[in-house]
C-alpha positions as CSV (number, residue, x, y, z in Angstrom):
1,M,-28.4,165.6,3.9
2,I,-28.8,162.1,5.3
3,K,-31.0,159.5,3.6
4,C,-33.8,157.4,4.9
5,Q,-32.6,155.1,7.7
6,K,-35.4,152.5,7.5
7,D,-32.9,149.6,7.3
8,L,-32.0,150.3,10.9
9,F,-35.5,149.4,12.0
10,D,-37.7,146.4,12.0
11,I,-40.7,148.0,10.3
12,P,-42.5,145.8,7.8
13,D,-43.0,147.2,4.3
14,E,-46.8,147.2,4.7
15,I,-46.6,149.4,7.7
16,T,-46.6,153.2,7.3
17,Y,-45.6,154.5,10.7
18,L,-45.8,158.3,10.9
19,N,-46.3,158.5,14.6
20,A,-43.0,159.1,16.4
21,A,-44.7,161.8,18.5
22,Y,-46.7,159.0,20.0
23,M,-43.9,156.5,20.5
24,G,-40.7,155.9,18.6
25,P,-39.5,152.4,17.7
26,I,-36.1,151.2,18.9
27,M,-33.6,150.2,16.3
28,K,-32.7,146.6,15.5
29,E,-29.2,147.1,16.9
30,T,-30.6,148.8,20.0
31,A,-33.0,145.9,20.5
32,A,-30.1,143.4,20.4
33,I,-28.3,145.4,23.0
34,G,-31.4,145.4,25.2
35,R,-31.6,141.6,24.9
36,R,-28.0,141.3,25.9
37,A,-28.7,143.6,28.9
38,V,-31.6,141.4,30.0
39,D,-29.3,138.3,29.7
40,Q,-26.7,140.0,31.8
41,K,-29.3,140.4,34.6
42,T,-29.6,136.6,34.7
43,R,-26.0,136.5,35.8
44,P,-25.8,139.3,38.4
45,W,-22.4,138.1,39.6
46,N,-21.1,139.6,36.4
47,I,-22.5,143.1,37.3
48,T,-19.7,145.2,38.7
49,I,-19.7,148.3,40.9
50,D,-18.5,150.2,37.9
51,D,-21.7,149.2,36.0
52,F,-23.7,151.2,38.5
53,F,-21.9,154.5,37.5
54,T,-20.1,154.5,34.2
55,P,-23.0,153.6,31.8
56,P,-25.3,156.3,33.2
57,Q,-22.5,158.8,33.0
58,E,-21.9,157.8,29.4
59,A,-25.6,158.2,28.6
60,C,-25.6,161.7,30.1
61,A,-22.6,162.6,28.0
62,L,-24.4,161.5,24.8
63,F,-27.5,163.4,25.7
64,A,-25.4,166.5,26.6
65,Q,-23.8,166.3,23.1
66,L,-27.3,166.6,21.5
67,I,-28.0,169.9,23.3
68,D,-24.6,171.6,23.5
69,A,-24.2,170.9,27.2
70,Q,-21.7,169.3,29.6
71,S,-22.3,165.9,31.0
72,S,-22.1,167.3,34.6
73,E,-25.2,169.4,33.7
74,I,-27.4,166.3,33.0
75,A,-29.4,164.2,35.5
76,V,-31.1,160.9,34.9
77,V,-34.8,161.0,35.5
78,P,-37.7,158.5,34.9
79,S,-40.1,161.0,33.4
80,V,-40.8,164.6,32.6
81,S,-43.1,164.9,35.6
82,Y,-40.2,163.8,37.8
83,G,-38.1,166.6,36.3
84,T,-40.7,169.3,36.7
85,A,-41.2,168.2,40.3
86,I,-37.5,168.9,40.9
87,A,-37.9,172.3,39.2
88,V,-40.9,173.1,41.4
89,K,-38.8,172.4,44.5
90,N,-36.0,174.7,43.4
91,L,-37.8,177.7,41.9
92,K,-39.4,180.6,43.8
93,V,-42.7,182.2,42.9
94,K,-44.1,185.0,45.0
95,N,-47.6,186.1,45.8
96,G,-49.2,187.8,42.8
97,Q,-46.6,186.7,40.2
98,N,-47.5,184.9,37.0
99,I,-46.6,181.5,35.7
100,I,-47.1,181.3,31.9
101,V,-48.1,178.1,30.1
102,L,-49.5,177.5,26.6
103,A,-53.1,176.4,25.7
104,D,-53.3,172.6,25.5
105,Q,-49.7,172.2,26.8
106,F,-48.8,168.7,27.7
107,P,-50.0,168.0,31.3
108,S,-46.6,167.1,32.8
109,N,-45.5,170.7,32.3
110,V,-48.8,172.1,33.6
111,Y,-50.0,170.3,36.7
112,P,-46.9,171.1,38.9
113,W,-47.1,174.8,38.1
114,R,-50.8,174.8,39.1
115,E,-49.8,173.4,42.5
116,L,-46.9,175.8,42.9
117,A,-49.2,178.8,42.0
118,E,-51.8,177.7,44.5
119,E,-49.3,177.3,47.3
120,N,-47.8,180.8,46.7
121,R,-51.0,182.7,45.6
122,A,-49.5,183.2,42.2
123,N,-51.4,183.2,38.9
124,I,-51.4,180.7,36.0
125,I,-51.6,182.6,32.7
126,T,-52.6,180.2,29.9
127,L,-52.0,181.7,26.5
128,P,-54.7,181.0,24.0
129,W,-53.9,179.5,20.6
130,P,-52.6,182.3,18.4
131,A,-54.8,182.7,15.2
132,D,-51.7,182.8,13.0
133,A,-49.9,180.0,14.9
134,D,-47.2,182.4,16.1
135,W,-46.5,181.2,19.6
136,T,-43.3,183.2,19.9
137,T,-44.9,186.6,19.5
138,A,-47.7,185.6,21.9
139,L,-45.2,184.6,24.5
140,L,-42.9,187.6,24.1
141,D,-46.0,189.9,24.5
142,A,-47.1,188.0,27.7
143,I,-43.7,188.0,29.5
144,D,-43.4,191.1,31.7
145,D,-42.1,192.2,35.1
146,K,-44.8,190.1,36.9
147,T,-43.6,186.9,35.2
148,A,-41.9,184.5,37.6
149,L,-41.7,181.5,35.3
150,V,-42.4,180.4,31.7
151,A,-43.1,176.7,31.2
152,C,-43.2,175.7,27.5
153,C,-41.8,173.6,24.7
154,Q,-40.1,174.0,21.4
155,A,-42.7,172.2,19.3
156,H,-46.3,172.1,20.5
157,W,-47.1,168.5,21.0
158,T,-50.5,168.5,19.3
159,N,-49.4,169.9,15.9
160,G,-45.7,170.9,15.9
161,T,-46.2,174.7,15.8
162,A,-42.8,176.1,16.7
163,I,-41.4,178.4,19.4
164,D,-38.2,180.4,19.0
165,L,-36.7,179.5,22.4
166,V,-33.6,181.7,21.8
167,A,-35.9,184.8,21.8
168,I,-38.0,183.5,24.7
169,G,-34.9,182.8,26.8
170,K,-33.6,186.3,26.2
171,K,-36.9,187.9,27.3
172,V,-37.2,185.6,30.3
173,R,-33.7,186.6,31.5
174,Q,-34.5,190.3,30.9
175,V,-37.3,190.2,33.4
176,G,-35.6,187.9,35.9
177,A,-37.9,185.0,35.4
178,A,-37.2,181.3,35.1
179,L,-37.6,179.0,32.1
180,V,-38.6,175.3,32.3
181,L,-38.8,173.3,29.1
182,D,-40.3,170.0,28.1
183,L,-38.5,169.1,24.9
184,T,-39.8,165.5,24.6
185,Q,-41.3,166.4,21.2
186,S,-38.2,167.9,19.7
187,V,-34.9,167.1,21.3
188,G,-32.6,165.1,19.1
189,V,-34.4,166.0,15.9
190,N,-34.7,169.8,16.2
191,P,-31.6,171.9,16.8
192,F,-31.4,173.2,20.4
193,S,-28.5,174.6,22.4
194,V,-28.7,175.3,26.1
195,K,-25.9,177.9,25.6
196,D,-28.2,179.9,23.3
197,V,-31.4,179.5,25.3
198,D,-30.2,179.3,28.9
199,P,-33.1,177.5,30.4
200,D,-33.2,176.8,34.2
201,F,-34.3,173.2,33.6
202,M,-35.0,171.2,30.4
203,I,-36.4,167.7,30.5
204,A,-37.1,165.1,27.8
205,G,-38.3,161.5,27.8
206,T,-36.4,159.1,25.6
207,Y,-39.3,156.9,24.3
208,K,-40.3,159.2,21.4
209,W,-37.9,161.0,19.1
210,L,-34.8,159.7,21.0
211,L,-35.8,156.2,20.0
212,G,-35.2,154.9,23.4
213,P,-37.0,153.0,26.2
214,Y,-40.0,154.0,28.3
215,S,-39.6,155.1,31.9
216,L,-36.3,157.0,31.2
217,G,-35.4,160.6,30.5
218,F,-32.7,163.2,31.0
219,M,-32.8,166.6,32.5
220,Y,-30.5,169.6,31.9
221,V,-29.9,171.7,35.0
222,A,-28.3,175.1,34.7
223,A,-25.2,175.6,36.9
224,R,-27.1,178.2,39.0
225,H,-29.3,175.3,40.4
226,H,-26.5,172.8,41.1
227,G,-26.8,173.5,44.8
228,G,-30.5,172.8,45.0
229,K,-32.5,170.1,46.7
230,P,-33.5,166.8,44.9
231,I,-36.9,165.2,45.5
232,E,-35.4,162.0,46.8
233,E,-32.4,161.3,49.0
234,S,-30.7,158.5,47.2
235,W,-27.5,156.8,48.2
236,I,-26.2,156.8,44.7
237,T,-26.2,160.6,44.4
238,R,-23.9,161.1,47.4
239,K,-20.2,161.7,47.4
240,D,-18.1,158.6,47.4
241,A,-21.1,156.3,46.6
242,H,-18.7,154.2,44.6
243,D,-17.3,152.8,47.8
244,F,-19.9,150.2,48.6
245,A,-18.0,149.0,51.7
246,R,-18.5,152.5,53.3
247,L,-22.1,153.3,52.3
248,V,-23.1,153.4,56.0
249,D,-20.6,156.2,56.5
250,Y,-23.5,158.5,55.7
251,K,-22.6,161.6,53.7
252,D,-24.5,164.8,53.6
253,E,-22.5,166.0,50.5
254,Y,-23.9,165.2,47.1
255,E,-22.0,164.4,43.9
256,A,-21.0,167.5,41.9
257,G,-23.1,169.1,39.3
258,A,-26.6,167.9,38.3
259,R,-25.8,164.4,39.7
260,R,-27.6,165.2,43.0
261,Y,-30.9,165.2,41.0
262,D,-30.5,161.7,39.6
263,M,-33.3,159.3,40.3
264,G,-32.7,156.3,42.5
265,E,-31.7,153.2,40.6
266,K,-30.4,155.4,37.8
267,S,-28.1,152.6,36.8
268,N,-31.0,150.6,35.2
269,F,-29.0,147.9,33.6
270,I,-31.5,147.4,30.7
271,N,-32.8,150.9,29.9
272,I,-29.5,152.7,30.0
273,P,-27.7,150.5,27.4
274,I,-30.7,150.9,25.1
275,A,-30.7,154.6,25.5
276,K,-26.9,154.8,25.0
277,S,-27.2,153.0,21.7
278,A,-30.0,155.2,20.4
279,L,-28.3,158.4,21.5
280,G,-25.1,157.4,19.9
281,K,-26.8,156.9,16.6
282,L,-28.6,160.2,16.7
283,N,-25.3,162.0,17.5
284,E,-23.6,160.1,14.7
285,L,-26.3,161.3,12.2
286,G,-26.3,164.8,13.6
287,V,-29.3,166.8,14.8
288,E,-29.0,169.3,12.1
289,N,-28.9,166.6,9.4
290,I,-31.9,164.8,10.9
291,A,-33.9,168.1,11.1
292,E,-33.0,168.9,7.5
293,Y,-34.2,165.5,6.3
294,L,-37.4,165.5,8.3
295,K,-38.3,169.0,7.0
296,T,-38.3,167.6,3.5
297,L,-41.0,165.2,4.7
298,T,-43.1,167.7,6.7
299,D,-42.9,170.2,3.8
300,Y,-44.1,167.5,1.5
301,I,-47.0,166.7,3.9
302,A,-47.9,170.4,3.9
303,E,-47.9,170.5,0.1
304,R,-50.1,167.4,-0.2
305,A,-52.5,168.7,2.5
306,K,-53.0,172.1,1.0
307,F,-53.5,170.5,-2.5
308,I,-56.7,168.8,-1.2
309,G,-58.0,171.8,0.7
310,L,-56.7,171.0,4.2
311,N,-54.9,173.5,6.4
312,V,-51.4,173.5,8.0
313,A,-49.5,176.2,9.8
314,D,-47.3,178.5,7.7
315,D,-43.8,177.2,7.1
316,K,-42.2,179.8,9.4
317,F,-44.2,178.5,12.3
318,R,-43.7,174.8,11.8
319,S,-41.2,172.5,13.4
320,P,-39.2,170.3,11.0
321,N,-40.3,167.0,12.6
322,L,-44.0,167.4,13.4
323,I,-47.0,168.8,11.6
324,G,-50.7,169.1,12.2
325,I,-53.2,168.7,9.3
326,N,-56.3,170.7,10.2
327,F,-59.9,170.0,9.2
328,K,-62.3,172.9,9.2
329,N,-65.1,171.0,10.9
330,G,-62.9,168.6,12.9
331,V,-61.4,165.3,11.9
332,P,-64.0,163.2,10.1
333,T,-65.6,160.6,12.4
334,G,-64.0,157.2,11.8
335,L,-61.0,158.5,9.8
336,A,-58.5,157.3,12.4
337,P,-59.7,153.7,12.4
338,V,-59.8,153.7,8.6
339,L,-56.2,154.8,8.5
340,A,-55.2,152.2,11.1
341,A,-57.0,149.5,9.1
342,K,-54.9,150.5,6.0
343,K,-51.8,150.2,8.3
344,V,-51.2,153.9,8.2
345,F,-50.4,155.1,11.7
346,V,-50.8,158.8,12.8
347,S,-52.5,160.5,15.8
348,V,-55.6,162.5,16.1
349,R,-55.2,165.5,18.4
350,G,-58.2,167.9,18.6
351,D,-59.3,169.1,15.2
352,S,-56.1,167.9,13.5
353,I,-54.2,164.8,12.4
354,R,-50.7,164.9,13.9
355,V,-48.2,163.5,11.5
356,S,-44.7,162.8,12.9
357,P,-42.2,161.2,10.5
358,H,-38.8,160.1,11.7
359,I,-35.6,158.9,10.0
360,Y,-37.2,155.6,9.0
361,N,-39.8,157.4,6.8
362,D,-39.6,158.6,3.2
363,K,-41.9,160.4,0.7
364,A,-43.5,157.1,-0.2
365,D,-44.9,156.9,3.3
366,V,-46.4,160.3,2.9
367,D,-48.0,159.2,-0.4
368,R,-49.6,156.2,1.3
369,L,-51.1,158.5,3.9
370,F,-52.6,160.8,1.3
371,D,-53.9,157.9,-0.8
372,V,-56.1,157.1,2.2
373,L,-57.0,160.7,3.0
374,E,-58.0,161.4,-0.6
375,S,-60.1,158.3,-0.8
376,E,-62.0,159.2,2.4
377,L,-62.6,162.9,1.9
């Protein structure tokens, strides 16, 4: 198992940052790479044609490594909502069919499906919170021959309750439906393989658990959709785009694989180097190793929470990286500002405190969180 990686980050000793689900910090080395990238933009005569293409391809390969995919199956996107818009454009839903989402699902993977359902007279089925936190069983029970599409996650963003996507993927394929995943709250720190799950589309932003920049993400596209339509017609996604001298020889043919779905200006000369650095470190540490380490922390959080009479989901329904601490009568008024004043940073979501440690945290951080909780309850 890996050890705490706090030395990689610029986090002062007095700060207890347990809020990666809100936004992950970038590493010191990554920040240095970002500064060099900014400096490079002051001298654009040094930016070559190859710089438009090779770095994004390398970033896609690093992301693919995290999810057991091929680089050709990955597209560069600016956000999850951009990726779901692509999915909407390439998936068919018929009159009377159902689109399944989860209660309190993150909006970027809900709003597009509402619009698609309205346009096609389909139905949105919103599964209520399961009393026992078992989303997997609830989903499996809901998927039937009227299901056109399931849009979900691997770890619910409000409290980390887990979903067995291998089982969901199997059931979705059995009924001939599509599966669209937003894995922003789990990819890179929770094992996931597209070969085992077989989603149609999977999207993740880089600014949380992937320790990367804002306004950048990656999207896996199953090979069955590599002939689809993008939502923008960019020059850089076309065949032979490398030949800048011939760009006005307009081509209808796209680059192969998922490249046709890349956003315009995918070559972002600042964000891409930052993302490459972060993805490289996560691959070096290993997703399984990271998940194993983070589970020691979330298990410890659960133990400490139950000891003082608070509730958490059962271990078999928890993600390794993210946990919700539930209060019977809601989070006490003023608790979040008190925690922040003590330089302990978590998120309040609904009736729970969302605690999301990353590789820069250790059990001492958890102890500092509960020192404040115990003094305030």
